[in-house]
N, C-alpha and C positions, 0 to 999 in steps of 0.2 A: 707313586708310593704314598701310602696314607700318612697324614701329618701326625705329630705326636699327640694332638688332642683326640684324633680319631683312634689312634692306637690305645690311648688311655681309656677310651670308651669300650674298646674291644676286650681288654684284659679281664674284666670282671666275669663275662660269660665263660672265658677259658678255664677259670678256676672250677667252675661247676662241671665243665666237660671233663677235666682231669679226674675229678672225684668219681664221676660215672665210669670212666675208663678203668680206674683202679679196681673198682668193684667187679667189673666184667672180667678183668684178668684174674682176679682172685677166684672167681667161679670156674674159669677155664683151667686154672692150675689144679683144681680138684679132680679134673678128668684127665689132664695131660700136663705133667709138671714141666716137661721140656719147653713146650710152647708157652706155658705160663712164665717160666724163667726168662725166656726171650722177650715176652711182653713187658715184664717188669723192667728189664734193662732198657728197652726202647722208651718205656714211660719215664724212667729216670732221666734219660737223655733229654726227653721232651720238657720235663719239669725244669731241668737245668737251663735249657734255652729260654723257657718262659721267664724264669727269674732274671736272666741276663737282660732280656728285652724290657722287663719291668723296671730294672735298675736304670737302664738307659732312658726310659720314659721319665722316671722320676728326676734324673739329672737334667733332662731337657726342660721339664716343667719348672724346676727350681730356677734354671737359667732364664726361662721366659718371664717368670714372675719378677725376678730380680731386674731384668732389663726393662720390663714394663713399669715397674715401680720407679725406677730411675728416670725413665722418660716422662712419666706423669709428674713426678716431683720437679723435674727440670722445666717442663712446660708450665706447671703451676707457678714456679718461681719467676720464670720469664714473663708470664702473663701478669703476675702481681706487680712486677717491677717495671715492665715495659709498656703495658697497655695504656692507652690515653684516657684512663679513668683515675681520678684522684681518690685515694683511700687514706683515711686519717683516724687514728685511735686517740681518744682523749681521756683524761681522768675526771674525777668529780669536781675538781677546782678549775676546769677548763684549760688545763695545760696539755700540750700535745705530747703523747708518749711515743707515737710512731707514725710515719707516713711513707708512702711509696714515692719514688723519685719524681713521678709526673706532677703531683700536686706541689712539690717543692719547686720544680722548674717554673710552674705557673706564677709563683711568687718571686721568681728570680733569686732564689736562695739555694744554698747547697744542702741545708738541712733545716727542718722546722722543729725538730725534737727538742723539748724543753722550753719552747716558747709558749706564751699565753695566747689564747684565742683573741683576747681583748686587743692584743697588739697586732696580731696577724690578720684576723678576719672577724672583726667585732659584729659584722652583719649576720653572722651565724648564731650569735648568742641568743637573740630572741627566739629563733627557731628551736633551739635546744630547750630553753626554759619553758616554752609553751608546748613542747612535745609535738611539734608539727612534723608530720612524716616526710613531706617533700615540699620544696619551695624553690623558686628561681631567685637568685640574688646576684648582685654585681660585686665583683672583686677584681681590683687591679685592671679596670677597663674591659673586663670580660664578664660574660654571663655564665653562671653555673646553675644547673639544677642539682640541688643538694638533697640527698636522701639520708634521713636520720634514723639510726637503729639505737634507741635509747638503752635497751638491755645490754647490748655489747659496747655502748658508748662509742659507736662507730659512725663515721660520716663518709658517704660516697659523693664525689664531685664529678658531674658530667658537664663537659664544656659544651654549651648550647649557643655560643656567641653567633656563629654563622646562621643557625636556625632563627635566632632572635632578629638578626639583621634582615633575613629573608621575610620573616613575618612583618617586620616594620615596613619593609619595602612594599609588601603586598597591601598593607593598610594605607600607606601613604599614597599609593597609586590608584586606590579605589575611586570610582567615578562619583562625583557629586553633581546634582542638578539643582539649580535655583531659579526661581521666578522673580523677576524684578518688576515692580508695579509702581507707576507714577500715581501717587495717592489722589491728588486733586487736579489732575491734568484736564479732565473734562470740564470741570467748573471754571478753571482759570482761563480756558481757551474759548469759552462760549461767546464772549463778546469781542474776541480778537478778530482783526482782519487777517487775510491769508499771509500777508508778509510778516506780521508780528508772530503769528503762529509758526510759520516756517523758521523764523529766527530762533524762537524758543526751542523748537525741535532740534535744530542744528546745535544749539548750545548744550542741551541735555545729552544728545547723542555723542557729541564731542567729549564731554566729561566722562561719560560711561565707557566709551571706546578707549580713551587714554588710560582709565583705571584698569580695564580688561587687559590691555597690552602690557602695562607695567607689572601686572600680577599673573600673567600667563593664563588668562581666562578666555574661553571662547564665548563670544556674545553675539546674540542674534535678536534683532527687533522683530516681533511677530505681530504687533499691532501698534496703534498710536500711543498706548499707555502701558504696554507690556513687553518685557524682554525675557529671553531665555539665556541662562549662563551655565556653561558646563566647565568643570574644573576637577581637580583632584583633592583628596583628603589633606594632603600636605599643604596645598594652597589655602584650603579652608582654615587650617591651623594658623597660617600666617595672617589671614584676614581677621581671624578672631583675636590674634595677638595685637593687631592694630586697631581693634574695636570698630571695624568697618567704618573707617573715616570717610568713605564715599558718601555716607548719609549726610555728614556735616558739610562736605564739599558741595554737594548738589543744593542743599538748603541755603547755604551762605552765598553761593554764586548766583542762584536765581533770585535771591532776595535783593541783591544789588540791582537787578533788572526790574524790581518792583513786581515780580511774579513769584512769590514764595512757594516753590514746588518742593515736595518731599517725596522720599522713596519708602516703599516697604519691600522687604526681601524675605521670601520663604525658601528655606533650604531643606533639601531631602538628602539624607546621608545615612550610611550604615547598612545599605542593602546592595546586593549584587544585581538584582533585577531592575532593569530600567523602568518598567511600568510602576514598580513599587517606589522607586526614587521620585518619579514624577508625581505620584499620588501624595507622597510625603511632602514634597515641595509645595504643592497646592494647599495641603492641609496646614502647613506652617505659615503660608501667606495669609490664609483665612484667619489664623490665630493672630498674626501681626496686625492685620486690618481691624480685627475685633478689639484690639487693645488701643486703637486710635491711629495706627500708622506711624510713619517716620521711625521705623525700627526693623530689626532683623530677628526672625524667629527660626531657630534650628531645632527641629523635632528629632530626637534620637530614637533608635529602636527600642530602648528600655522604657520609653514613655516620657522620659524627662525632656524638658524644653529649655533651651538657652535663649536669652533675649539680649540684644544689644541696641543701644539707641533709646528711643522713646523719650527724648529730652524735651520735646515741645508738647504743648497742650493739643488735643485733637481739634482740628479745624471744623467749625460749625458749617454744616451743609446749607447752602443758600436756598435750595428748593425743597419742597415737601413731597416730591414725586414718590420717594420710597415709603414715606408715611402713608400715602394714599394706597399704594400697592399692598403694603402690609395690612392696612385696615381692611381692605377688600378680602384678602386671603384669610384673615382672622374671622371675618364675617362668615365665609364659607365653612370654615372649620366648626364654628359655633352652631350653625344651622344643621350640620351633619351629625352633631352630638345629641345625646339625650339630656345631658345636663353639663354644667360647667363648674368646676371646682377651682378656686383661686387660692394660691398659697405663696406667702413671702418667706423671708428668712427668719431664723430664730431671733427672739427678742426684737420684734418688729418695731421700726421707728415710724414717724409720720409718713415718710415717702413710701414705705412698704404698705402700710394700711391704706393710705390715700390712693395709691395706684391700684390696689386690690378692689377698692370701692369703685374705681373707674371701670375696671374690667367687668365687675358685677353689672354695671350699667350697660356695657356692651352686650352682655348676655340677655339682659331684659329687653333691650332695643330689638334684639333678634328673636324675641319670644321664646327664650330658653331659661330654664331654672338655673340660678347661679347661687353658689355658696362660698363664703370666705372661711378658710381654715385658719384658726388662731388658737393660741393657748393663753387663756386669761390670766394665768399665773406668771407669764413671762412678757410683760409689757412695762414700758417706762412710764414716768409720771405724765408726760404730755399725751401719750397714747391713751393712758387711763382716763384723762379728762375728756378726750375725744370719745372714748367708748361710753362714758357717762352721758354725754350729749346724745350719742346714737341710741342709747337705751330709751330715750324719750320718743324715738321714732320706731314703733313696734315693727313696721313693715321692713325697715332696714336692719334692725337688730336681729330679727328672726333669720336673717341670711348668714349670720355668724355661727359656725359650728366647730366642734372640737375635732382633732385628728381622728379619734375613734369613730365618731359619727360619720366623718367623711369616708373612712375606710369601709364602713358598712354599706353606704349608699352608692359607692363607686361601682361602675359596670364596665363592660368591654367597650361601650360606646361613649363613655364619659371623657370629656376634654379637661385636662389639667393645665392651667395657666400659672406658670411660676414667674413672680415679679420681684424686681429689685435684687436678684441674685441669679447666678448661673452655676453655682457649685452645689452638687448633691449633698455634701456634708453640712451645708449651711441652711438647707430648707427646714421648715418647721417639723415635718415628718418624712424622713427618707423612705420609710416603709410604704407610705402612700405613693410616693414618686415611683417606686419600683412596681407598685400594683397597677398603675395606669400606663398604657402604652402611648396614648395620644397626648403629647406634651407640647406646649408652646412656652418659649422663654422670652421675656421682655425685661431688658436690663440696661442700665447706663454705665455700668462699671467696665473697666478694661478687662478683656477676657484673660483668664488665667489658664494654667495647665489643666486643672480639674474642671470638667464640664459635663453637663447633663447629657446622657447618651441618646443619640438618635431622636432629637426633637423634630416635630413636624414643621415647626416654624420658629425662626429665631429673629428677634428684633433687638439688636444691640447697637447702641449709638453712644460711644464714649464722649462725644462732644456735648451731649445733652446734660443739662444741669441736674436732672433727676428722672427717675422712672415715671413720676407723676406728669412731667412735661411730655414724655413720649406717649403716655396713655391719653392725655388730653388731646393731642393731635390725632390719635386714632379715633377718638370719640367724634371729632368733627366730620369724619367721613362715614359714620354709621347712619343707618336709617333713622329718620326723625320720628320714631314711634313713641318716644317718651321724653318728656322734658327733664333735663338734669335738675335735681332738687338743690336747694340752697346748701344743705348739709353735705351733700356729695361733692358739690363744687368747692366748698370750703375745705373739705378733707384733702382734695387734690391740691388746692392752693397752699395749704399748710405743708404738704410734702415738698413743694417747690421752694417755699420760703425757708424751711429748715435746711435743705440741702444746699441752698445758695447763700445761707447766712444773711437772709433778708436782702437778696439780690446784690450781694457784694462780691461773691466768688462764683466762678464757672457760669457766668450769666451771658447769654447771647441774645440776639434779636428775637429768635424764636421762643426764648424763655419768656420774654415780655409779651409776645403774641399769645402764648398759652395762658399766661396770667390774665391778660385782657379778656380772652374768651371766657375764662372761669368767672371773672368779675362781672361780665355781662350776663352770666347765668346765676347771679345772686350770691357769689362767694363773699363771705363776711370777714373782712380783714380784722375787725375788732374781736370776733370770735376766735380767729387764729391766734391773736395775741393772748387771749385767755388760755388757750391750750398750751401756749409756750411759756406761760409764767412759771417761775420757780419759787420754792419756799426759801426762807432765810437760812435754814439748816443746810440745805444743799449749797447755797451760795458760800456759806462759811467753810464748808467741807472742801469746796473747790479752791477757795482762797488759801487754805492750808497746804494744798498740793502745790499751788503756784508759788508760795513763799520759799520753796526749796529750789527755785530755778537758778541756773547758771549758764553762762555762755560757754559753749564747747569749742566750736571752731567758726570764726567769722560771725555770721549772723544766725548761726544755729544754736538754739537753746534747748536744754534738757531739764526736765523737772521730774521729781520722783516722790511718791508717797511713802508712808512709813509701813514697816512690815506688819504692824498690828491694826492697820486701818484698811478697810475694804471699801472699794468704790465700784459702781457699775460702769459699763462701757460708755454710757451716755455722759456721765460725769467726767470721765477721763477725756472724752472727746471735747466736751465743753471747755475743759481746762486748756487743752491744746489750742482751741479756737481763740480763747481769751489771750493767750500768750502771743498769738500771731498779730494781735492788734497793738502790741507794744512797740515802741520806737527802737529801731535797729534790728528787729527780728525778721529774718527771711524764712526761717523754718523752725517749727517747734515740735518737740517730742515729749510726751508725758507717759511715765511708767507708774503703775499702781497695782496693788493686789486686788483681784476680783473675788477669789475664794482662797481656801487654804493651799490649793494646788495650782491655781491659775493666776497668771499675771497678764494684765492688759496693757498694750502699748498703742497710743494714738499719735498720729503724725499729721502735721499740717504745713503747708508752704504757700508762698505767694507765686510760685511758678519757677523760680530760679533753681530750686532743688527738687528733683523728682523723688518725692517721698514714697511713691509706690514701689520704685525699684529698691529703695532702702528696706521697706517692709517685706518685700519678696525675699530678701536675704534671710529674713527671720520667719519664712513660711507664711507670710501674710500677703496682703494685696490692697487694691483700691484704685485711687486715681493719682495722677501726677501731683495734685495739690492736697489730696485727702486720702489717707490710708491708715491701716491698723493691722495689728496681729495679736495673737495670744501665745504666751509661753507657759510651759508646764513644769512643775516640780523643780523650781529653783527660787533663789532669793532675789530681792530687789536689786542687790549689788551685782549678782551674776547676770541678771537681765540687762542692767546698765552697761556692763562690760561687753555683752554681745551687741547691744545697740551701737556703742561707740565703734566697735570693730566693723559693723555694717556701714556706718557713716564714713569711716576711714576708707573702706574698700570702695565705696561709691566715689568719694572725692579724689582718691589717689589712683585707683585702678580703672577708672572709667565707669560709665553707666552700664554695667553688666550684671545680669542675674545669673 
């Protein structure tokens, strides 16, 4: 039997059929009235039946619609009241006008109507004020994804607690690979007998195995100075919370045995692919070693790097094997190039210019044209005096060119040597750096997150006093095709003297060896002093900065200039150096305006405080005892507050970046 919907669809054609039938009967009655009368009677009966059926269909349709409406309304009400999704209507004053029972039960309340959101769920207020469409918030120990409909003043609450717990479990259980490296193992064990070396190995292995067992780490020694450690993200978080105390434990325990061994750890995290984790771990280890070792580097997928440790000064290498290898590699690169361009950092100091002159000599010794890129409008007083002396030597002065000239003469076969910096943002002309593919980096600063991409050769030794010291050692292994001139040797010696504060800071045996080599080639110490002389106005200006000094915590002093007095970076650094010579001072920080929108901060220490880590909190960097940063668009007082916060974080929270 057809359904009422089907019958409903049939009735409309029937009306048309009846009309046609009546017309035909009318024509038939014209010829035979008896048959016509019978036809009309039958048609009348048929019409009656049709109207009866139509009436029944209408009744059934009304009943169906009524039933369906009731069911839909009932389902809607049940869904609204029973489904596990919170619904909340609020007014303009953040008072709750209506909720379904689910959201009330989540708050362990019978009703929330009439309550203020500030009392019930204040975490939702910022979402409403900022007109955020959706966000996950925590309420009563549960996680909710809140969807905000501002026009209706309506909030939906989806409970995602279990989902969040599963996601957290997934992140906590992800694999982490780290490489542990014994920084100075090879050098310490060179002169040891087998028994002493075995004893040292047992000691270090015992310390690391105990650390691994206590922290749930799988540890495997893969060579005499290298370990592989595998653990989870959760364990990594615990190790970070403890600031990787294994670094201190190994250093302090081995020091008692008169073999001060240190660790460097590179950590790969954030990837699901094991090859990628291994690559990240090695890259992180390279970064830790480039910063002097005795620290942990954790490179994250977003490019950011965390550092822990780095409390000790980089240990000076006893041998020059690496210097000889690098020198020969540099020689090959110079010979393969058509010309050599040398570039230091912006506002170059004596070390930058001196080391550039040294690399220029390397190019000339290998019979290649060399040019030093500099901006004559961006040099300090000491460098200006050096340049005035260089102008007297036409052959040397002609090798100094502007960034524009360098860009014009650069070719695909040109070699660019970057000295005294490894950060692209600090070079004199970043456009030139991007133009030349063949790049060599020679620097003595601890390696930072920012680094020149894909250099052919990197010679970074944080233990060195200066880049001029490194370049001097490279010169010793170059062909003796040309004698080092007095002015060239003097410029290199000036770089060493400036960076060591006349051989008082960061000075090792090899520093004196380099100075001796330069002195034997005619370096003039009297001329160096002439370059480093300062005028009375500069002295007075520095004194005015120093007069505002005060002790902040322990032996840490802070001094700040005035908002209307502008000082260059050299003057700020000199003020920090001067403060460090004062009685009772272990670390000094000087803050001063450089321009209307830039504030310079220089930091110095005697080694007890790692000022590099403090400056890295403020997006700066440098050495453990010598660092700086620049802050933008703020007042001296705001900069002072940030600096104090960074110092507090260093002293109270551990040496973490």
